[in-house]
C-alpha positions in Angstrom: 7.0 6.3 16.0 6.1 9.7 14.6 4.8 10.5 11.3 7.5 11.1 8.6 8.3 11.7 4.9 10.7 9.4 2.9 11.0 8.0 -0.7 9.6 4.5 -1.0 9.5 2.1 -3.9 5.9 2.0 -5.0 4.5 -1.1 -6.9 1.1 -2.3 -7.6 -1.3 -5.3 -7.3 -4.8 -6.3 -8.4 -7.4 -9.0 -8.4 -6.8 -11.6 -11.1 -3.0 -11.3 -11.3 -1.8 -11.1 -7.7 -4.9 -11.5 -5.5 -7.8 -13.9 -5.8 -11.3 -12.4 -5.8 -12.9 -11.9 -2.4 -9.5 -12.7 -0.7 -9.3 -10.6 2.5 -6.3 -8.5 3.5 -4.2 -9.1 6.7 -6.6 -6.4 8.2 -9.6 -8.8 7.5 -11.1 -6.3 4.7 -11.5 -6.6 1.1 -8.9 -4.5 -0.8 -10.5 -1.1 -2.0 -9.1 0.6 -5.1 -7.6 3.8 -4.5 -7.2 3.2 -0.8 -5.6 -0.1 0.2 -1.9 -0.7 0.4 0.4 -3.4 1.5 3.4 -2.5 3.5 6.1 -4.0 5.6 4.6 -4.0 9.1 8.0 -3.3 10.6 8.1 0.0 8.7 4.4 0.8 8.4 2.1 -1.4 10.7 -1.4 -2.2 9.6 -3.6 0.9 9.8 -1.1 3.3 8.8 -2.2 6.1 6.6 0.1 7.6 3.9 -0.2 10.2 1.0 1.9 9.1 -2.0 3.2 11.7 -4.4 1.3 11.6 -7.8 -1.6 9.6 -6.4 -4.9 11.3 -5.2 -6.0 10.9 -1.6 -4.9 9.1 1.5 -4.2 5.3 1.5 -4.2 3.0 4.4 -2.0 -0.1 5.0 -4.5 -3.1 5.2 -2.1 -5.9 3.9 1.4 -7.1 3.8 3.1 -8.8 0.8 5.9 -11.2 0.6 7.9 -9.1 -1.7 7.1 -5.8 0.2 10.2 -5.3 2.5 11.5 -1.9 4.0 10.5 1.2 2.2 8.4 -0.5 -0.3 4.5 -0.1 -0.6 2.2 -2.1 -3.0 -0.8 -0.1 -4.2 -4.2 -1.9 -4.9 -5.2 -1.0 -8.5 -8.4 -1.8 -10.4 -7.0 -4.2 -13.0 -3.9 -6.3 -13.8 -3.3 -4.1 -16.9 -3.3 -0.9 -14.7 -1.1 -2.6 -12.1 1.6 -3.9 -14.7 1.6 -0.5 -16.4 2.4 1.1 -13.1 5.4 -1.1 -12.7 7.7 0.0 -9.9 8.3 3.7 -9.2 10.0 5.7 -6.6 7.7 8.3 -5.0 7.9 10.5 -1.9 5.5 9.2 0.7 4.0 11.4 3.5 3.1 9.0 6.5 0.3 10.9 8.4 -0.7 8.3 11.0 1.1 5.1 12.2 -1.0 2.2 12.7 -1.8 1.2 16.2 -1.0 4.7 17.5 -3.4 7.5 18.4 
């Protein structure tokens, strides 16, 4: 699979409302604000790196979510309030690295 750009649905999750404190991701790491995302591994495997329109910096897929299917990403945020305020938005996503490939 080669890097690509596509529109994804972007939702958000956070410790306290979706994740228990100190709960590791599928990659075995703790989620990091501004970096960790969850993706459908059939679309973006763990380790995939993306840039999301309107958000600063690169994000890496460290997790999967039961509600994250197809072109849907879940962005880890600092608080429940911030995650709930984000809601769901459509954004252009630039995939720069597909997990597992070098």
